[in-house]
C-alpha positions in Angstrom: -144.0 -94.3 12.9 -140.5 -95.7 13.3 -139.4 -97.9 16.2 -136.2 -96.6 17.7 -133.5 -99.1 18.6 -132.7 -99.6 22.3 -129.6 -100.4 24.3 -129.4 -101.7 27.8 -128.2 -99.6 30.8 -127.8 -100.6 34.4 -130.7 -99.8 36.8 -132.3 -100.7 40.1 -134.2 -103.3 38.1 -131.1 -104.8 36.5 -130.5 -104.1 32.8 -133.2 -101.8 31.4 -133.8 -100.7 27.8 -133.0 -97.2 26.8 -133.9 -95.7 23.3 -130.7 -94.8 21.5 -132.1 -91.6 20.1 -133.5 -89.0 22.4 -135.0 -85.6 21.9 -133.3 -82.8 23.8 -135.4 -79.9 25.2 -132.9 -77.2 26.0 -133.4 -73.7 24.6 -132.1 -70.2 25.3 -135.5 -68.9 26.2 -136.2 -71.8 28.5 -132.9 -71.3 30.4 -133.7 -67.6 30.6 -137.0 -68.4 32.3 -139.1 -67.4 29.4 -140.8 -69.7 26.9 -139.6 -73.3 27.0 -140.3 -76.0 24.4 -144.1 -76.5 23.9 -145.8 -79.7 24.9 -147.5 -79.8 21.5 -144.0 -80.1 19.8 -143.1 -83.0 22.1 -146.4 -84.7 21.4 -145.6 -84.5 17.6 -142.2 -86.1 18.4 -144.0 -89.0 20.2 -146.2 -89.4 17.1 -143.1 -89.7 15.0 -141.7 -92.4 17.2 -139.6 -90.6 19.9 -139.7 -92.5 23.2 -136.8 -90.8 25.0 -136.8 -87.1 26.2 -133.8 -85.4 27.7 -134.6 -82.5 30.1 -133.1 -80.8 33.1 -133.8 -78.5 35.9 -131.7 -75.8 34.1 -133.8 -76.1 30.9 -137.1 -75.4 32.6 -138.6 -77.9 30.2 -139.6 -80.5 32.8 -143.2 -79.4 33.0 -143.7 -79.4 29.2 -142.2 -82.9 29.0 -144.6 -84.1 31.7 -147.6 -82.3 30.0 -146.7 -84.0 26.7 -146.6 -87.4 28.3 -150.0 -86.8 29.9 -151.4 -85.7 26.6 -149.9 -88.7 24.7 -151.6 -90.9 27.3 -154.9 -89.1 26.8 -154.7 -89.4 23.0 -153.8 -93.1 23.2 -150.4 -92.5 21.5 -148.9 -94.5 24.4 -150.5 -97.0 26.7 -148.5 -96.3 29.8 -146.0 -93.9 31.2 -143.4 -96.7 31.1 -143.3 -96.4 27.3 -141.4 -93.1 27.6 -137.9 -92.9 28.9 -137.2 -89.6 30.8 -133.8 -88.2 31.6 -133.4 -85.2 33.8 -130.5 -83.6 35.6 -129.4 -82.2 38.9 -128.4 -78.5 38.5 -125.2 -77.4 40.1 -126.8 -75.1 42.7 -128.2 -78.3 44.3 -124.9 -80.2 44.2 -124.9 -80.6 48.0 -125.7 -83.8 50.0 -128.8 -82.2 51.6 -130.1 -80.7 48.4 -130.1 -83.6 46.0 -133.2 -85.3 47.3 -135.3 -82.1 47.3 -134.1 -81.3 43.8 -135.2 -84.6 42.3 -138.6 -84.4 44.1 -139.0 -80.9 42.6 -138.2 -82.2 39.2 -140.7 -85.1 39.6 -143.4 -82.6 40.7 -142.9 -80.5 37.6 -142.9 -83.6 35.4 -146.0 -85.0 37.1 -144.2 -88.4 37.4 -143.5 -90.8 40.2 -140.0 -91.6 38.9 -137.6 -90.7 36.1 -135.7 -93.3 34.2 -132.3 -91.6 34.4 -131.0 -88.8 36.8 -127.7 -87.2 36.0 -125.3 -84.8 37.8 -125.3 -82.0 35.2 -121.8 -80.7 35.6 -118.9 -81.8 37.9 -118.9 -78.6 40.1 -121.1 -76.7 42.5 -122.6 -73.3 42.1 -123.1 -70.8 44.8 -125.9 -69.2 43.0 -129.7 -69.3 43.5 -130.7 -68.4 40.0 -130.4 -70.8 37.1 -128.8 -68.7 34.4 -125.9 -68.6 32.0 -123.2 -67.6 31.6 -122.0 -68.4 35.1 -119.8 -65.9 37.0 -116.4 -67.4 37.9 -116.9 -66.4 41.6 -120.0 -68.5 41.8 -118.2 -71.8 40.9 -117.0 -74.0 43.7 -115.6 -77.5 44.0 -118.1 -80.3 44.5 -118.0 -82.9 47.3 -118.6 -85.7 44.8 -118.7 -88.4 47.4 -121.5 -86.7 49.4 -123.4 -85.8 46.2 -123.1 -89.3 44.7 -124.3 -90.9 47.9 -127.4 -88.8 47.7 -127.8 -89.8 44.1 -127.7 -93.4 45.2 -130.3 -92.6 47.8 -132.6 -91.3 45.0 -132.3 -94.6 43.2 -132.7 -96.7 46.3 -136.0 -94.7 47.1 -137.3 -95.5 43.6 -137.3 -91.9 42.5 -135.1 -92.8 39.5 -134.4 -96.1 37.9 -130.8 -95.2 37.0 -128.2 -92.6 38.0 -125.3 -91.2 36.0 -123.1 -88.1 35.2 -122.9 -85.5 32.5 -119.7 -83.8 31.3 -117.4 -86.0 33.5 -113.9 -87.0 32.4 -112.6 -90.4 33.1 -110.6 -89.0 36.0 -113.8 -87.7 37.6 -115.6 -91.0 37.0 -112.7 -93.0 38.5 -113.1 -91.0 41.7 -116.8 -92.0 41.9 -116.0 -95.6 41.2 -113.6 -95.7 44.1 -116.4 -95.4 46.6 -119.7 -95.9 44.8 -122.1 -98.6 45.9 -124.0 -97.9 42.7 -121.8 -97.0 39.7 -122.9 -94.5 37.1 -125.0 -96.1 34.4 -124.3 -93.2 31.9 -121.9 -90.4 31.1 -123.4 -87.8 28.8 -120.8 -86.0 26.7 -121.4 -82.9 24.6 -119.9 -80.1 22.6 -117.4 -78.1 24.6 -118.7 -74.6 23.8 -120.0 -71.8 26.0 -122.9 -71.2 23.7 -124.0 -73.1 20.7 -126.6 -71.8 18.2 -128.4 -74.2 16.0 -130.8 -73.8 13.2 -133.2 -76.6 13.9 -135.1 -78.7 11.3 -137.6 -81.4 11.6 -137.2 -84.4 9.4 -140.4 -86.3 9.1 -139.8 -90.1 9.5 -142.1 -91.1 6.7 -141.9 -88.3 4.1 -138.4 -87.0 4.9 -139.8 -83.5 4.3 -137.8 -80.8 6.0 -139.8 -78.4 8.0 -138.0 -75.3 9.4 -139.0 -74.8 13.0 -136.9 -72.4 14.9 -133.4 -71.3 15.8 -132.3 -71.2 19.4 -129.2 -71.1 21.5 -128.0 -73.8 23.8 -125.5 -73.1 26.5 -123.1 -75.9 26.9 -119.6 -76.4 28.4 -119.1 -80.2 28.4 -117.0 -83.1 27.1 -116.9 -82.8 23.4 -117.7 -85.9 21.3 -118.6 -86.3 17.7 -117.3 -87.9 14.5 -114.2 -85.6 14.3 -113.4 -85.8 18.1 -114.1 -89.4 18.9 -113.0 -89.5 22.5 -111.6 -93.1 22.2 -109.9 -93.2 25.6 -113.1 -91.9 27.4 -115.2 -94.5 25.4 -112.8 -97.3 26.2 -112.7 -96.4 29.9 -116.5 -96.3 30.2 -116.9 -99.5 28.3 -114.4 -101.2 30.7 -116.6 -100.0 33.6 -120.0 -100.8 32.1 -120.9 -97.2 31.6 -122.8 -96.1 28.5 -121.5 -93.0 26.8 -124.2 -90.7 25.4 -123.5 -87.8 23.0 -125.1 -84.4 22.8 -124.9 -82.3 19.7 -123.0 -85.1 17.9 -123.4 -83.3 14.5 -121.1 -80.6 15.7 -123.6 -77.8 16.3 -123.6 -76.9 12.6 -125.4 -73.7 11.5 -123.6 -71.0 13.5 -120.2 -69.7 12.5 -119.8 -67.8 15.8 -120.3 -70.6 18.3 -120.8 -73.9 16.6 -119.0 -75.3 13.6 -119.7 -77.2 10.4 -116.8 -79.6 10.6 -119.0 -82.7 10.9 -121.6 -81.7 8.4 -118.9 -80.6 5.9 -116.7 -83.6 6.4 -115.8 -84.8 2.9 -115.6 -88.4 4.0 -119.1 -88.4 5.3 -120.4 -86.3 2.3 -118.9 -88.8 -0.2 -120.6 -91.7 1.6 -123.9 -89.8 1.8 -123.8 -89.0 -1.9 -123.0 -92.5 -3.0 -125.8 -94.0 -0.8 -128.4 -91.3 -1.5 -128.6 -90.3 2.1 -127.9 -87.2 4.2 -124.7 -86.6 6.1 -126.7 -86.8 9.3 -128.1 -90.2 8.4 -124.7 -91.5 7.5 -123.2 -90.1 10.7 -125.8 -91.6 13.0 -125.5 -95.0 11.2 -121.7 -95.1 11.3 -121.5 -93.7 14.8 -124.0 -96.3 16.1 -122.0 -99.1 14.5 -118.7 -97.7 15.7 -120.0 -97.3 19.3 -121.8 -100.7 19.4 -118.5 -102.3 18.5 -116.4 -100.5 21.0 -118.3 -98.9 23.8 -121.6 -100.7 24.1 -123.8 -98.2 22.3 -124.5 -94.5 22.0 -127.5 -92.4 22.7 -127.7 -89.3 20.5 -129.6 -86.6 22.3 -131.0 -84.6 19.5 -131.8 -80.9 20.2 -135.5 -80.1 20.0 -136.7 -79.6 16.4 -134.1 -81.9 14.9 -135.2 -85.5 14.2 -133.2 -87.9 12.0 -134.8 -90.6 9.9 -133.6 -94.1 10.8 -134.2 -95.7 7.4 -130.6 -95.4 6.4 -129.8 -98.8 5.0 -127.8 -99.8 3.0 -124.8 -98.1 4.5 -121.3 -99.3 5.3 -120.6 -102.6 6.9 -118.9 -102.7 10.3 -115.5 -103.2 8.7 -116.2 -100.3 6.4 -117.4 -98.2 9.3 -114.1 -98.7 11.2 -112.3 -97.7 8.1 -114.4 -94.5 7.8 -113.6 -93.5 11.4 -109.9 -94.3 10.9 -109.9 -92.1 7.8 -111.7 -89.3 9.5 -109.3 -89.4 12.4 -106.3 -89.4 10.0 -107.6 -86.4 8.1 -108.8 -84.3 10.9 
């Protein structure tokens, strides 16, 4: 089992550690109200070393995550709940002052937990829609009263229902608005691929044997702030760094594997491929290594929320030095 590195994020307890690699739990079937990710898959992830799980009310995977944590405790894989970092999110149909508190309590009930480690506003708008489904009809989208919603998010943290609060898919302009009145600033801004639907062929990479095990192919519905090696969001990163906000990245490998919705630009980047070949590593390993160094030097760290079924081995040394890493990113930016 590999120990995953951690970074510090702001919380009700001061600076708290957050594992820099998380496992995402979104799936088309889960969002559609059918079969979500299974607890057994998440237990296997815990055995491999994962200690951070990213879920959401929309994904309908909160109960499986909670069941996996309970099973890991029963099996002795972890000694206490505090060893697992849980991120979940407020869905847009609860983005009203009076609905935030009931929403997090419902999430906690499904998780079987007394608190989550990080609670995020999923998207910067409100939905006039009872059902959680995608795609979203335009007539159901409404503007969000961000001040009212954020004050309710702060209440969730003050009540101990979450250790930290943050946002997902927010631009720097949106975050500035929150900072203008917030008593508790966002700890995290989760940024992702800006696609309506992303289809991924998922593979499991065993930490010890590096054996590739094909698991499944699923769709993820996303419409967020894009951030990956070829779209580095330097201004957003710098803004967040200046304000003590950790930027996290979803689908940082570019959603490779689907020509209709995703793209292979990251995985087929010749700069990353050349480095991978010369170091005897995969493009994914090189990407996570260089991205981690790039972000630690400029934005205080990055959490890569890895879709369920995709795990990346962390034994990627030796790889480029920090100076070489900056050259790599400059070259990628120049070429792409």
